[in-house]
N, CA, C and O atoms as a GROMACS GRO file, in nm:
protein
  244
    1MET      N    1   0.084  -0.116   0.000
    1MET     CA    2   0.001  -0.001  -0.001
    1MET      C    3   0.089   0.124   0.001
    1MET      O    4   0.180   0.138   0.083
    2GLY      N    5   0.059   0.211  -0.092
    2GLY     CA    6   0.142   0.332  -0.104
    2GLY      C    7   0.104   0.406  -0.228
    2GLY      O    8  -0.013   0.423  -0.261
    3ARG      N    9   0.207   0.451  -0.297
    3ARG     CA   10   0.184   0.534  -0.416
    3ARG      C   11   0.115   0.458  -0.530
    3ARG      O   12   0.039   0.519  -0.605
    4GLY      N   13   0.139   0.333  -0.544
    4GLY     CA   14   0.080   0.258  -0.654
    4GLY      C   15  -0.058   0.206  -0.625
    4GLY      O   16  -0.123   0.153  -0.715
    5ASP      N   17  -0.106   0.218  -0.501
    5ASP     CA   18  -0.233   0.162  -0.463
    5ASP      C   19  -0.346   0.261  -0.496
    5ASP      O   20  -0.351   0.370  -0.439
    6GLN      N   21  -0.436   0.224  -0.586
    6GLN     CA   22  -0.546   0.310  -0.630
    6GLN      C   23  -0.651   0.332  -0.522
    6GLN      O   24  -0.738   0.418  -0.538
    7ARG      N   25  -0.648   0.256  -0.414
    7ARG     CA   26  -0.749   0.268  -0.309
    7ARG      C   27  -0.712   0.366  -0.200
    7ARG      O   28  -0.794   0.395  -0.113
    8THR      N   29  -0.592   0.417  -0.203
    8THR     CA   30  -0.549   0.512  -0.100
    8THR      C   31  -0.541   0.653  -0.158
    8THR      O   32  -0.534   0.671  -0.280
    9LYS      N   33  -0.543   0.751  -0.070
    9LYS     CA   34  -0.536   0.891  -0.113
    9LYS      C   35  -0.404   0.918  -0.185
    9LYS      O   36  -0.401   0.985  -0.288
   10LYS      N   37  -0.296   0.866  -0.131
   10LYS     CA   38  -0.164   0.886  -0.191
   10LYS      C   39  -0.158   0.822  -0.330
   10LYS      O   40  -0.098   0.878  -0.422
   11GLY      N   41  -0.220   0.708  -0.346
   11GLY     CA   42  -0.225   0.642  -0.476
   11GLY      C   43  -0.310   0.719  -0.577
   11GLY      O   44  -0.277   0.724  -0.696
   12LYS      N   45  -0.420   0.779  -0.528
   12LYS     CA   46  -0.505   0.860  -0.616
   12LYS      C   47  -0.431   0.985  -0.661
   12LYS      O   48  -0.441   1.025  -0.777
   13ILE      N   49  -0.356   1.047  -0.570
   13ILE     CA   50  -0.280   1.166  -0.604
   13ILE      C   51  -0.175   1.132  -0.710
   13ILE      O   52  -0.158   1.207  -0.806
   14THR      N   53  -0.105   1.021  -0.692
   14THR     CA   54  -0.003   0.978  -0.789
   14THR      C   55  -0.063   0.948  -0.925
   14THR      O   56  -0.006   0.984  -1.027
   15ALA      N   57  -0.178   0.881  -0.926
   15ALA     CA   58  -0.242   0.847  -1.052
   15ALA      C   59  -0.318   0.965  -1.111
   15ALA      O   60  -0.351   0.964  -1.229
   16GLY      N   61  -0.345   1.068  -1.029
   16GLY     CA   62  -0.417   1.185  -1.076
   16GLY      C   63  -0.564   1.159  -1.098
   16GLY      O   64  -0.624   1.217  -1.188
   17THR      N   65  -0.624   1.070  -1.017
   17THR     CA   66  -0.764   1.039  -1.031
   17THR      C   67  -0.840   1.076  -0.905
   17THR      O   68  -0.779   1.111  -0.804
   18TYR      N   69  -0.971   1.067  -0.911
   18TYR     CA   70  -1.056   1.098  -0.798
   18TYR      C   71  -1.142   0.974  -0.766
   18TYR      O   72  -1.159   0.886  -0.851
   19GLY      N   73  -1.195   0.968  -0.648
   19GLY     CA   74  -1.278   0.855  -0.607
   19GLY      C   75  -1.326   0.875  -0.467
   19GLY      O   76  -1.330   0.987  -0.417
   20VAL      N   77  -1.364   0.764  -0.400
   20VAL     CA   78  -1.418   0.770  -0.265
   20VAL      C   79  -1.311   0.821  -0.168
   20VAL      O   80  -1.341   0.904  -0.082
   21SER      N   81  -1.190   0.774  -0.179
   21SER     CA   82  -1.085   0.813  -0.085
   21SER      C   83  -1.025   0.949  -0.119
   21SER      O   84  -0.951   1.005  -0.039
   22ARG      N   85  -1.056   1.003  -0.237
   22ARG     CA   86  -1.009   1.137  -0.276
   22ARG      C   87  -1.117   1.206  -0.357
   22ARG      O   88  -1.114   1.200  -0.480
   23PRO      N   89  -1.213   1.272  -0.290
   23PRO     CA   90  -1.321   1.338  -0.362
   23PRO      C   91  -1.272   1.465  -0.433
   23PRO      O   92  -1.170   1.523  -0.398
   24ARG      N   93  -1.347   1.504  -0.532
   24ARG     CA   94  -1.312   1.625  -0.608
   24ARG      C   95  -1.334   1.749  -0.521
   24ARG      O   96  -1.424   1.750  -0.437
   25PRO      N   97  -1.253   1.853  -0.540
   25PRO     CA   98  -1.271   1.976  -0.465
   25PRO      C   99  -1.403   2.042  -0.506
   25PRO      O  100  -1.444   2.036  -0.622
   26VAL      N  101  -1.470   2.105  -0.409
   26VAL     CA  102  -1.596   2.170  -0.434
   26VAL      C  103  -1.569   2.308  -0.493
   26VAL      O  104  -1.496   2.388  -0.436
   27ALA      N  105  -1.630   2.334  -0.611
   27ALA     CA  106  -1.610   2.461  -0.677
   27ALA      C  107  -1.705   2.565  -0.616
   27ALA      O  108  -1.818   2.534  -0.580
   28LYS      N  109  -1.655   2.690  -0.607
   28LYS     CA  110  -1.739   2.798  -0.556
   28LYS      C  111  -1.839   2.837  -0.663
   28LYS      O  112  -1.808   2.838  -0.782
   29ALA      N  113  -1.959   2.869  -0.619
   29ALA     CA  114  -2.064   2.909  -0.712
   29ALA      C  115  -2.039   3.054  -0.754
   29ALA      O  116  -2.045   3.145  -0.672
   30THR      N  117  -2.013   3.075  -0.881
   30THR     CA  118  -1.992   3.210  -0.931
   30THR      C  119  -2.104   3.243  -1.028
   30THR      O  120  -2.141   3.159  -1.110
   31PRO      N  121  -2.160   3.363  -1.020
   31PRO     CA  122  -2.266   3.399  -1.111
   31PRO      C  123  -2.213   3.419  -1.254
   31PRO      O  124  -2.098   3.458  -1.273
   32SER      N  125  -2.298   3.390  -1.350
   32SER     CA  126  -2.256   3.408  -1.489
   32SER      C  127  -2.247   3.555  -1.519
   32SER      O  128  -2.295   3.637  -1.441
   33LYS      N  129  -2.186   3.591  -1.630
   33LYS     CA  130  -2.167   3.731  -1.667
   33LYS      C  131  -2.300   3.804  -1.681
   33LYS      O  132  -2.312   3.919  -1.641
   34ALA      N  133  -2.400   3.737  -1.738
   34ALA     CA  134  -2.530   3.801  -1.758
   34ALA      C  135  -2.597   3.829  -1.623
   34ALA      O  136  -2.656   3.935  -1.603
   35GLU      N  137  -2.588   3.732  -1.530
   35GLU     CA  138  -2.648   3.753  -1.400
   35GLU      C  139  -2.574   3.861  -1.320
   35GLU      O  140  -2.636   3.941  -1.250
   36ALA      N  141  -2.442   3.864  -1.332
   36ALA     CA  142  -2.364   3.964  -1.261
   36ALA      C  143  -2.394   4.103  -1.316
   36ALA      O  144  -2.400   4.200  -1.241
   37LYS      N  145  -2.412   4.112  -1.447
   37LYS     CA  146  -2.441   4.241  -1.510
   37LYS      C  147  -2.579   4.290  -1.468
   37LYS      O  148  -2.597   4.409  -1.445
   38ALA      N  149  -2.676   4.200  -1.459
   38ALA     CA  150  -2.812   4.238  -1.420
   38ALA      C  151  -2.818   4.277  -1.272
   38ALA      O  152  -2.896   4.364  -1.234
   39ALA      N  153  -2.736   4.215  -1.190
   39ALA     CA  154  -2.738   4.242  -1.046
   39ALA      C  155  -2.657   4.366  -1.010
   39ALA      O  156  -2.676   4.422  -0.902
   40ALA      N  157  -2.568   4.409  -1.096
   40ALA     CA  158  -2.482   4.523  -1.069
   40ALA      C  159  -2.565   4.652  -1.066
   40ALA      O  160  -2.656   4.669  -1.148
   41PRO      N  161  -2.534   4.741  -0.973
   41PRO     CA  162  -2.609   4.867  -0.968
   41PRO      C  163  -2.578   4.951  -1.092
   41PRO      O  164  -2.465   4.959  -1.138
   42LYS      N  165  -2.682   5.012  -1.143
   42LYS     CA  166  -2.668   5.090  -1.264
   42LYS      C  167  -2.611   5.227  -1.228
   42LYS      O  168  -2.655   5.289  -1.131
   43THR      N  169  -2.516   5.274  -1.305
   43THR     CA  170  -2.458   5.406  -1.283
   43THR      C  171  -2.511   5.502  -1.389
   43THR      O  172  -2.533   5.464  -1.504
   44VAL      N  173  -2.530   5.623  -1.349
   44VAL     CA  174  -2.580   5.726  -1.438
   44VAL      C  175  -2.468   5.822  -1.468
   44VAL      O  176  -2.405   5.876  -1.378
   45LYS      N  177  -2.444   5.842  -1.596
   45LYS     CA  178  -2.338   5.936  -1.634
   45LYS      C  179  -2.392   6.078  -1.627
   45LYS      O  180  -2.500   6.107  -1.680
   46VAL      N  181  -2.318   6.164  -1.562
   46VAL     CA  182  -2.359   6.303  -1.551
   46VAL      C  183  -2.263   6.385  -1.633
   46VAL      O  184  -2.141   6.374  -1.620
   47LYS      N  185  -2.319   6.468  -1.719
   47LYS     CA  186  -2.235   6.552  -1.802
   47LYS      C  187  -2.176   6.662  -1.716
   47LYS      O  188  -2.246   6.723  -1.635
   48ALA      N  189  -2.049   6.686  -1.734
   48ALA     CA  190  -1.982   6.792  -1.660
   48ALA      C  191  -2.019   6.926  -1.720
   48ALA      O  192  -2.032   6.941  -1.841
   49GLU      N  193  -2.037   7.023  -1.631
   49GLU     CA  194  -2.070   7.156  -1.681
   49GLU      C  195  -1.947   7.217  -1.744
   49GLU      O  196  -1.836   7.196  -1.695
   50PRO      N  197  -1.965   7.292  -1.853
   50PRO     CA  198  -1.847   7.353  -1.916
   50PRO      C  199  -1.787   7.458  -1.825
   50PRO      O  200  -1.858   7.530  -1.755
   51LYS      N  201  -1.656   7.466  -1.826
   51LYS     CA  202  -1.587   7.562  -1.743
   51LYS      C  203  -1.605   7.703  -1.800
   51LYS      O  204  -1.612   7.722  -1.921
   52ALA      N  205  -1.611   7.798  -1.712
   52ALA     CA  206  -1.625   7.939  -1.754
   52ALA      C  207  -1.492   7.983  -1.816
   52ALA      O  208  -1.385   7.952  -1.764
   53LYS      N  209  -1.502   8.056  -1.925
   53LYS     CA  210  -1.382   8.104  -1.992
   53LYS      C  211  -1.322   8.217  -1.909
   53LYS      O  212  -1.393   8.300  -1.852
   54ALA      N  213  -1.191   8.219  -1.904
   54ALA     CA  214  -1.123   8.327  -1.833
   54ALA      C  215  -1.135   8.454  -1.916
   54ALA      O  216  -1.124   8.452  -2.039
   55LYS      N  217  -1.158   8.565  -1.845
   55LYS     CA  218  -1.171   8.692  -1.914
   55LYS      C  219  -1.034   8.734  -1.968
   55LYS      O  220  -0.930   8.712  -1.905
   56ALA      N  221  -1.036   8.793  -2.085
   56ALA     CA  222  -0.912   8.839  -2.145
   56ALA      C  223  -0.862   8.962  -2.071
   56ALA      O  224  -0.938   9.052  -2.037
   57LYS      N  225  -0.734   8.963  -2.048
   57LYS     CA  226  -0.676   9.078  -1.978
   57LYS      C  227  -0.660   9.193  -2.074
   57LYS      O  228  -0.620   9.176  -2.190
   58LYS      N  229  -0.692   9.311  -2.026
   58LYS     CA  230  -0.678   9.430  -2.108
   58LYS      C  231  -0.534   9.479  -2.092
   58LYS      O  232  -0.482   9.486  -1.981
   59THR      N  233  -0.473   9.512  -2.199
   59THR     CA  234  -0.338   9.565  -2.196
   59THR      C  235  -0.342   9.715  -2.220
   59THR      O  236  -0.430   9.766  -2.289
   60LYS      N  237  -0.247   9.784  -2.163
   60LYS     CA  238  -0.238   9.928  -2.185
   60LYS      C  239  -0.174   9.953  -2.319
   60LYS      O  240  -0.068   9.899  -2.350
   61ASP      N  241  -0.239  10.038  -2.402
   61ASP     CA  242  -0.183  10.069  -2.534
   61ASP      C  243  -0.109  10.200  -2.531
   61ASP      O  244  -0.055  10.243  -2.633
   0.00000   0.00000   0.00000
């Protein structure tokens, strides 16, 4: 019993297989892109007000 034994965890790791003695890791539930997009809060774009132009300086003639 050891690395070559398919019934042990060490043997499953060596063979790269899964079974009763080495169950598959549980994947986290991730929402699909469409669900994530629908659940995301909607943002509203606000147009920036135009900046006031600087007054031209008067020069002495």
